[in-house]
Structures are given as C-alpha cells and as structure tokens.
C-alpha positions in Angstrom: 21.3 46.3 32.6 21.7 42.8 31.1 21.9 44.3 27.6 24.7 46.7 28.8 26.6 43.8 30.4 26.4 41.8 27.2 27.6 44.7 25.1 30.6 45.2 27.5 31.3 41.5 27.3 31.4 41.6 23.5 33.6 44.7 23.6 36.1 42.9 25.8 35.9 39.9 23.5 36.8 42.0 20.4 39.6 43.6 22.3 40.9 40.1 23.3 40.9 38.9 19.6 42.5 42.2 18.5 45.3 41.9 21.0 46.1 38.4 19.7 46.4 39.7 16.1 48.3 42.8 17.1 50.8 40.8 19.2 51.3 38.4 16.2 52.0 41.4 13.9 54.2 42.9 16.5 56.3 39.7 16.4 56.8 40.1 12.6 57.5 43.8 13.1 60.2 43.2 15.8 62.0 40.5 13.9 62.0 42.6 10.8 63.5 45.6 12.6 66.1 43.3 14.2 66.9 41.8 10.8 67.4 45.2 9.2 64.3 44.9 7.0 62.4 48.1 6.4 58.9 48.2 7.8 56.8 50.6 5.7 53.7 50.5 7.8 52.4 49.3 11.1 48.7 49.9 11.7 46.2 48.9 14.3 42.8 48.0 12.7 41.7 48.1 9.1 39.8 50.4 6.8 40.4 54.1 6.4 43.4 55.5 8.1 42.3 58.0 10.8 45.6 58.8 12.4 49.2 58.3 11.3 52.7 59.5 11.8 56.1 58.6 10.4 59.3 58.0 12.4 62.8 59.0 11.4 63.4 55.6 9.8 60.5 56.0 7.4 58.0 53.6 9.1 54.4 54.9 9.2 52.4 54.1 12.3 48.7 54.7 12.8 45.2 53.7 13.7 42.5 52.7 11.2 38.7 53.4 11.3 37.9 49.9 12.5 40.4 49.3 15.3 40.3 45.5 15.3 43.5 43.6 14.7 46.4 45.1 12.8 48.9 44.6 10.1 52.5 45.2 8.9 53.8 46.1 5.5 57.4 45.0 4.9 59.5 46.3 2.1 60.0 43.5 -0.5 57.4 41.1 1.0 55.4 41.6 -2.2 57.5 40.1 -5.0 55.9 42.4 -7.6 56.8 45.5 -5.7 59.3 48.0 -7.2 62.2 48.5 -4.8 64.2 51.8 -4.9 67.9 51.1 -5.6 69.0 52.7 -2.3 66.6 50.4 -0.3 67.4 47.0 -1.8 69.6 46.1 1.1 66.6 46.6 3.4 64.2 44.5 1.3 62.8 41.3 2.8 63.3 39.4 -0.4 67.0 40.3 -0.5 67.8 39.3 3.1 69.5 36.0 4.0 67.5 32.9 4.8 67.8 33.1 8.6 66.5 36.7 8.7 63.5 35.9 6.6 62.9 32.8 8.8 63.1 35.0 11.9 60.4 37.3 10.5 58.1 34.3 9.6 58.3 32.7 13.0 58.3 36.0 14.9 54.5 36.1 15.0 54.1 32.6 16.4 56.9 33.3 18.9 55.2 36.5 20.2 51.8 34.7 20.4 53.4 32.0 22.6 55.1 34.6 24.8 51.9 36.5 25.1 50.2 33.3 26.2 52.9 32.7 28.8 52.3 36.2 30.2 48.5 35.8 30.3 48.7 32.4 32.0 51.1 33.9 34.5 48.5 36.6 35.2 45.8 34.0 35.7 48.0 32.0 38.1 48.9 35.1 40.0 45.2 35.6 40.8 45.3 32.3 42.8 45.0 28.7 42.0 42.4 26.2 43.2 44.1 23.3 44.8 42.2 20.0 45.6 42.5 18.9 49.2 41.9 15.5 50.8 38.7 16.7 52.4 35.6 15.3 50.7 33.1 17.7 49.1 31.2 15.3 46.9 30.0 11.7 47.3 28.7 10.1 44.1 25.3 8.4 44.4 25.5 4.6 44.5 29.3 4.7 44.5 31.6 2.6 46.7 32.1 5.7 48.8 28.4 6.1 49.5 27.9 2.4 50.1 30.8 2.4 52.6 29.6 5.4 54.6 31.8 8.2 53.4 30.4 11.7 54.2 31.0 15.2 53.0 33.6 16.8 55.3 35.6 13.6 55.9 39.3 14.2 55.6 41.1 11.2 54.1 44.5 10.7 55.7 45.5 7.1 54.8 44.7 4.0 52.7 45.9 0.9 54.5 49.4 1.7 55.8 50.0 4.4 53.1 49.6 8.0 54.3 47.7 10.4 52.1 48.8 14.0 52.3 47.5 15.4 49.0 44.8 14.7 46.4 47.4 13.3 44.1 48.4 10.8 46.8 44.8 9.8 47.2 44.2 9.4 43.4 47.4 7.4 43.0 46.9 4.9 45.8 43.2 4.5 44.9 43.9 3.7 41.3 46.4 1.1 42.3 43.6 -1.1 43.9 41.0 -1.9 41.2 38.2 -4.2 42.5 40.0 -4.7 45.9 38.7 -4.4 49.4 40.7 -1.7 51.2 40.6 0.4 54.4 40.7 4.2 54.4 41.5 6.2 57.5 39.5 9.4 57.7 39.0 12.2 60.3 35.4 13.1 61.0 34.3 15.6 63.6 37.9 15.6 64.9 37.9 11.8 65.4 39.9 9.3 63.5 37.9 6.3 62.1 38.3 3.4 59.6 36.1 2.8 56.6 36.3 -0.5 54.7 35.3 -0.3 51.0 35.5 -2.5 47.9 36.7 -0.3 45.1 35.1 -0.4 41.7 37.3 -1.4 38.7 37.0 1.3 36.0 39.3 0.6 33.0 41.8 -1.2 35.2 41.9 1.5 37.9 40.4 1.7 41.3 37.4 4.0 41.8 35.9 5.3 45.0 33.5 8.0 43.8 34.3 11.1 45.8 35.2 14.7 44.8 37.6 17.0 46.7 37.1 20.3 48.4 39.2 23.0 46.8 41.1 25.8 48.5 42.7 28.9 46.8 46.4 29.1 47.0 48.7 32.0 46.1 51.8 31.0 44.2 55.2 32.6 44.5 56.8 34.5 41.5 59.1 31.7 40.4 56.4 29.1 40.8 54.1 31.2 38.6 56.8 31.6 35.9 57.6 27.8 36.0 53.9 26.8 35.8 53.2 29.4 33.1 55.7 27.8 30.8 54.6 24.3 31.7 50.9 25.0 31.0 51.8 26.8 27.7 54.0 23.8 26.7 51.3 21.3 27.5 48.7 23.2 25.5 51.1 23.5 22.6 51.9 19.8 22.6 48.3 18.8 22.9 47.4 21.1 19.9 50.1 19.6 17.7 49.0 16.0 18.7 45.4 16.8 17.9 46.4 18.3 14.5 48.4 15.1 13.7 45.5 12.9 14.8 43.2 14.9 12.5 45.4 14.4 9.4 46.0 10.8 10.3 42.3 10.1 10.4 42.2 9.3 14.2 39.9 12.2 14.6 36.9 12.3 12.2 36.6 15.5 10.1 33.0 15.9 11.3 34.4 16.4 14.8 36.9 19.0 13.7 34.8 22.0 12.6 36.5 25.3 11.9 35.6 28.5 13.8 35.3 31.9 12.2 36.2 35.2 13.9 32.5 35.5 14.9 32.7 32.2 16.7 35.9 33.2 18.4 34.4 36.5 19.6 31.3 34.5 20.8 33.6 32.1 22.8 35.4 35.1 24.3 32.1 36.7 25.3 31.0 33.5 27.0 34.4 33.3 28.8 33.9 36.9 30.0 30.5 36.0 31.5 32.3 33.2 33.4 34.8 35.6 35.1 37.9 37.5 34.2 40.2 34.6 34.9 38.4 32.4 32.4 38.5 35.2 29.8 42.3 35.8 30.2 42.9 32.1 30.0 40.9 31.7 26.8 42.7 34.7 25.2 46.0 32.8 26.1 44.6 29.6 24.6 43.4 31.2 21.4 46.8 33.1 21.1 48.6 29.7 21.1 46.1 28.1 18.7 46.2 31.0 16.2 50.0 31.2 16.5 50.5 27.6 15.6 47.6 27.7 13.1 49.6 30.2 11.1 52.3 27.5 10.7 50.0 25.5 8.4 52.2 25.2 5.2 50.0 27.1 2.8 50.3 30.7 1.4 49.7 33.4 2.5 50.1 32.0 6.1 53.5 32.1 7.9 53.9 28.3 7.3 53.6 28.8 3.6 56.3 31.5 3.6 58.6 29.3 5.7 58.2 26.5 3.1 58.8 29.0 0.3 62.0 30.4 1.8 63.3 26.9 2.5 62.8 25.9 -1.1 64.5 29.1 -2.3 67.4 28.5 0.1 67.8 25.0 -1.3 67.4 26.1 -5.0 69.5 29.2 -4.4 67.1 31.2 -6.6 63.6 32.5 -6.4 60.5 30.4 -7.1 59.1 31.4 -10.5 56.5 34.2 -10.1 53.8 32.1 -12.0 54.3 29.2 -9.6 54.1 31.5 -6.7 50.8 33.0 -7.9 49.3 29.6 -8.4 50.2 28.4 -4.9 49.1 31.7 -3.4 45.7 31.4 -5.1 45.3 27.8 -3.9 46.1 28.9 -0.4 43.7 31.8 -0.4 40.9 29.6 -1.8 41.5 27.1 1.0 41.5 29.8 3.7 38.4 31.5 2.3 36.6 28.1 2.1 37.5 27.3 5.7 36.3 30.8 6.8 33.0 30.4 5.0 32.4 26.9 6.5 33.3 28.4 9.9 30.8 31.2 9.5 28.1 28.8 8.5 28.8 26.5 11.5 28.9 29.5 13.8 25.5 30.6 12.7 23.6 27.3 12.6 25.5 25.5 15.5 27.4 28.1 17.6 30.1 26.9 20.0 29.1 26.6 23.7 32.0 26.7 26.2 30.0 24.5 28.5 30.1 21.7 25.9 33.8 22.1 25.1 
C-alpha cells in the first residue's frame, strides 16, 4: 500500500512540474497568436509524436510519447530557418520590437498568473489564523516562570487591549527586558500575570505559541491575498538573487536543483497534504518563470537582451556572434543542470530542512 501511495505521489509530482512548463509555453503561444506570429507546433511532452492534428491556421497540436512538459515552435524563431515569401509577415524575426518582447515575457507572465490562481485555490480551502489563546509555553521562558498555562486567553498588556495575535506580538516586542502585566482569561475568570520579558535582539520576548483556528475567506479577500502572496514571493526571490550575485549569500548555500530534485520536492509536498502540494507548485511556477529571465541564451532573458540590442542597433546581431552566445548559454545551463543532478543524488533536498 505504501509503495502504491508513493507511486501516486510521484505521478502527481510529475504532473505538477509538467503543468508549470505547459503554462509557460502557453504564455509564449498566446502572445505569439495575439502578435500575429505563426505558431507551427504546440505539443505536450517530448519524444515521438503519438497524436497530432492541424488547425485551419496551420498550427499543429499534439501529444508526444513522454507527456511531460511541452514546447512551441514559432516561425522565424530560428534565424537559420528558411521562411516562405508569403509567410514573412508572420515570422517572429520580422515582427516589431514590442511584439517580440510580448512573446518573450509571455511565459513568465503566465507562470505568475498560474501561481496567483493556485494560491487562490489554497486560500479558498481555509486559512489557519493565530488566536490570542495559548497553545504552547516554552520551557524556562518568561511565560513559564510567570505561570502562563496552555488555554489561557491573553486579552491585555497593561492598559492596551489585545484583540489579535498581531496585537499581542506588537505590544510584547515594544517592551524588551521590562516588567509588564498581562491580563488573561483562565477557566472563565480574569486574572493578572506579572512577567519580566526577555530582551531578544532589542525586542520583548514572552515565549508562548498561539492556538490556530481555520477561517474561510471571502472571494475578494482571496483574490487580494493571492496577489499579495505572489508579489511577496516574487520580491523575495529577486532580492535573494541580488544577494547571491552581490556576495551576501555564499555560493555554497545556493545550490541548483535539477528536474529530479524538483519532482522529489513535489512528492514530499504531496505527502504533506494537497494544500502544501498546490502551494509548492505555485512557488516553483514563480521561481521557474523568473528564472527564465536570467539574461543568457536560450532563456527568455537572453532573447529579451537580444531583441533590445537589435532594436537599438536597428539591425540583426551577426549570426556568428549569436551562435557564440547561444553556445555559451547552453554550456552554462548544462553545467548547472549537471551540478544540480549531482547534488540531488548525493544530498537531496528535504522540505523539512527548507
């Protein structure tokens, strides 16, 4: 039974990774269609083509033998491609700057939108909200020494009312090392507890943990929080990337992760419940989307740099130069992939340690 459960978890993990890639490619596909660029192929998976059909506009859709991920083939994306004279106006290379830019950022945009939707789904399942009722008293903490007990409901500190966990946290942090009086309700009776707070990095510390309750959010609250969480994750990712390149984060602490590692992380998240799995898919969708903006070919970021340079020069980058930079980019990506595979084999990621 355990083996079957693990197999199902890995299947879900592969589906999660595939969805992220398909959504990314769908972003490029949609922006290409909007920009009047001919999409020659849109396939799910890779390997031999098992099923395919062509629409009236000449785009071939299908499924490959290994239905993991997907890809687009845009007319004129390959500079060496021979373009029929009657199709030149639908070639990617012959389109204006802004349309090529739309195609390049479309994948990232769809990854972010996908993350917003997934986070919204997670939030719609209910959110755990911390209350002012104590569910944990740290050993040898000021709370234990002063007689706090599990089940106490904190309602005030001095003359300041406490109506939420945020209120408690704020007023407690404002009194590092001070002797204060909390008002709590225990067994239906109101009582006072005097305590000298610890000073931890300039902030007051009591040493308790809250009891959580599940709360259902309304539709508009879910939408607002989905965008907020996605924005916060995106900003954090950009900041961490900047810290890595500025040397604030040592390279030894920033190991790459291969597809094997990502699938393993997804499998672990499935074992922790569907909400965790959906959230991790959203998180990886954001990371992979922005990761594609790294300015090297053949990533989207490299293509964005290329079309900006060509827009400024008002002519194409020489083919030889393009081949050199493409080769350098592929070498870098393959090297990172290999390093990621090695790390994922000898020192696999554990969500519990993240």
